[in-house]
N, C-alpha and C positions, 0 to 999 in steps of 0.2 A: 638423364632424367632430372627434372627440376626438384629441388627440395621444397617441402612445405613449411620449413622453419622460417619464421619471419625475422628479418634483421632488427626490426623495431617491434618489441613484444605487443605494444598497444595497437599495432596495425591490423591484426585479425579482427579485433572487436570493432575498430573504426570501419573496416570494410563491411562487416556484417550490418552495422547500423546504416551505412550508405546503401547497401543492397535492399534492406527493408524499406528505407525511404523511397528508393527508386521503384520498388514493387508497389507501394501504396499509390505513387503518382500515376502509374499506368493501370491501376485497378486490379492487380494480381494479389490474391490472398496468399501470402507467404508465411509459413510457420517456422518456428525455431527448429533446427535440426534438419532431418531428411525431407526433401521436397520432390521425390521421384515421381509423384503423381502429376506434376506440371506438364503441360504440353510443350512441344518445342517452340511454338509461337509465344507462349507465356514466358518461358525462360529467356527467349531471345529478346522479348520486349523489355525485360528487366535489364539485361545486359546492354541493350541499345540505349536505354534511358541513362544508364551509368556513363556510357561513352559520351553521350550528348553533353553531359554536365562536365566531364573531364576534358574533352578535346579542345573546346574553343578558348583555350587559355590565351593564345596569341596567334592571330592570323594576319596575313598581309597580302598585298598584291604587288607582284614584280612586273614591270613593263619594260620592254626593250624593243629595239628595231633590228631587223635582219634582212638580208638579201632574200628575195623570193626564190624558192627552189623551182618554181614553175615558169615564171615570167622573168627573163633576164632584165636587169636594170630597174626592177621594181623593188620597193622596200615595203615590207609588211610589219605592222604593229603586232607584237606577240605579247600576250598576257599570261602569266602563270600565277596561280593562287597557291599559297603555301601555308602550312600550319607548323608552329613550333610548340611542341609539347614539353613542358618542364616537369 
């Protein structure tokens, strides 16, 4: 079971501010404290907005060539997109 104790004491308040900001951006009325009256869609939209802002820290595209698995002696261009989250 994960501990709710923060390694950085200021982290909880910063995350709460971030959550409130994300809620206002998606038009969800979030109040301090318990928000059990939110629908799953509303709660998910807040979390989704938070992830959208956190995830695209670093992205890239890796390209390489490999032998075709279907057609012998054919080379296919393969592209993989990746994200590096710090």
